[in-house]
N, C-alpha and C positions, 0 to 999 in steps of 0.2 A: 366578646370577652368583656367581664366586668373585673375590672381592677381597685385593688384599696391603697392609695399613693400614701406613703410617710416623708412629707418634702421640708427640708430647712429651710427656711423662713426668716429673713433678717436684712433688716432695715438698709443698715448701713455698718463701714468697718468698728463704729465705737457703741454700734447698739447690739444689744443680747439678743440672740438668736434663739431659734429652738421648732421642733417638726411640729407639723401642723395635716391634719389627715383629711385626704379628699376621697371622695368615691366616684373611678372612673367608669361607670356603664357603657357599652356599645362602642368597645373599642374591637377595630377591626383588625385582626390576628396580621393583614398585609402591613399594615404600618410599621413604620420608624417608629423610633422611641422619641425622637424629636416631635415628629406627626403627633405623636399622642399626647406629648404638652400642649405641642398647638392647639388641642381641641380641646385640654382641660383647659388652658386657659382663656379661647373663646367663652368658654361655659362661665367664666369666673367674670370674666370684663359685663357677659350677661346678666350678672345677679348685679355688678358693680361692683364687683371687688380688685384686688389690686391683683395681675396676674404674676406668676413665679417668672422672675429672672433668670435665665441660662443663657450663657454662650454660643453662639453654632454661626457659620458662614459658609463654606462650601456645601454641605451636606453631603462628601462623597470620598468622604473618608480621607482628606489630604491635606488640610487648614489645620485639625489637629487641635480647634475652640471648642468641642463639644464636650470636653470631659466632663463626665458627673460621675459618682459614684453609686453603685445602684448593687444593694444588697450588698454592700462592702465588699465590691470589686471595680476597681479601675475601669469604667465605660462598659460595663457590665458583664453576663457570663459567659458571651461568646469570645473564644480565644483570637486573634486578629480582626479585632474589630473593633471601629469605632461607635462612641454612642449616636452616630446619626446612620450607621449602617446596621444598627440593632435593629430587628424585626420584632413586634409585639408576638409573633410567633415561637419567639423563645422562650414565652412565660406561659403557664399554665390559666384558665380561666378561673378567676376565684384568688388569684397572690396577692400578696401582701409585697408591696415594692418601697425599699426604703433608697429616699433616692440625697443625698447628700452633696458639697461642692468638695475639693478637695481639701484636704487637712494637711496644714503644713506652716512653718511659723515663717517661712518665705514666700508663701501664700497667701496675704493676706483677705478675709471675703471682703467685696465689694457690697455686692446685696444678692441674697439667696445664694444660689447655686455660681455667681459667676466670683472669680476668685481675679486680684493685680498677679497676673505671672510673667509680670517685668524683669523677674528677677531671669528669668533664661535668658532674655533680650539682652541682660548686660552682660551676661556671660559671652556671649556671642562679640558683646561690642571689645571685651578685651582681647580677643584674639582672633575668634571665629571667621579669619577673611585671611587671604595672601593680598600681600602690600605689594611683593616685588615684582618685576618689571618681567612679566612672560611672553610679552611679544603680541602680536595679533592672533586671531582665530586660528588662521592658517597655518600660521608658528606654531600653536597648542598644540594643532592637531596633527603637527609631525613629530611632536616627541613621543619616543616608544614606552607604551606601558604595559608590561605584563599582564597577560588577561586575568590572573589570578587575583594580579593587586585592584585591577581595571573591578572584579568582582565585586571584592571583599569592599571594595571604597563605594561601590553603589550601593550594596549593603548596608552602611555606615549613615551614608545620606539619606536612605530610606528613613529618618529620623521625623518626624513632624513638628517637634517641639511640642506637644500636647500635658506632657508634664505625668503622664500615668503613672512611670516609673516613680517619681517623688512619691505621689500618692499610695502607692502600693507598697514602698520600702518602709521600716518600721521605724529605720532612723532619718527616714521625708531627705533621703540624698539624693542628687542630683548627677550621681557619678555615669549613669548611663548615657542620658543625654550629652553630658560633657566629653565622655571618651567618644559619640558617635563624633558630634563638631570635630573632636581633634583626629581622631582617626580618618575619615574623610578626605581629609585635605594632607594630612601626615604618609597616606599610602601614595600618595601621589606625586612623580616629581617636583612639580612648579611647588609643592607645598614643603620640601625639603629644606630650604633657607631658614625658616621662621618654626623648624617643625618642635623643637625643645622651647623656645622661647613661648612658642602658641601654650603649648603646655602649663608651663609655668602659669604665666597669667591668665588663664580660663579655671586652672584650680583656684588660684587666687582671688578672681572674683567670685565663686561658686563658695570660698570660704565663707568672704564678705556679705554674703546674701544671705547667712543665716541656714545654708541646709547641712544636714546632717552627714555624716560620714559613712563609707562604705563598711560592713562587715559582711558582705558575701550571702547573703538570704539567701536572692536568686530571685526575689519576688520582683523584682523591678521587670526583669526576661518575661517573667509569666502576665504579666499586664501589657505590657508595649503591644500595643496592637501591629506596629510593626514587624517585630520580632525581632527587634536589635539585641542582639549575642553578647554575654556579660565579657565573653573574650576580650571586646573590645575596653572594656576598663581595662584587663590586662597590660593590653596594649598604651593604655593613657596612663597608665602607674609606670610603665619601662621609660616613657618618654619623658613622667613628671621626672624621675628618682635623676636621668641622665641630664635632664637640661639644669635642675639643683647642682649636679656635681662640675659641669661645665661653668656656670654661673659662680660658681666656689672658683675654680682654678680661677677666671677672668678678677675676680677681684684678685684675689692675691698675685696673680700675674702684675696687676694693674699698680699693688701696695709697693711689690717689690720694685718695680719701676719709677717708683715715686722714693 
């Protein structure tokens, strides 16, 4: 295969960026997308040029670090597929590919295709955990969990935090990511004591990071490589509203007692 690549190059966060065109001949259709970038980088190094910086780690569709936008679609044209699992046979000989980083104010570009996704980590730090004592592992396994709840929690827990939902959303919203992290804990018995507080804290961290609001475009679900459903956003909204009402009642109660 012979491909033409328009790749976003940017030396640093404050440096101006732009697209640079590269010819990529001799690409095997059995290569993954990242293997194709490796080949392009080897050729650039051989010519004394700086290789294209891009994020990657597991190359098994688990870690979520490989996110790039390919021809306007996060992770590329195949549904439920990360960029590292995308094979070049998904494209045609002679195709032109435009490759760029996630575009969101909360994801500043570090270099080329690499962005800082630390904002997602800060959302998790705000409440994406269980801090109450739930006993040892055998005790936890002894707590009965209805099969539908367990299955739904596992569906939400499949989120790998890649940020494709943010990149696909016209508002650069992180609602699907936040909803998945809130829901997979809030559906289980161990997550109930902090359920509503968790929703409030994580939404506050999301807003503070500069993500946009959700307006139900549904692009996030379409782009998600793990097919996280937008119904989790509805769960998050319910928990957030109930949490806000509970916090208001507690404030009034404490005020009255004083």
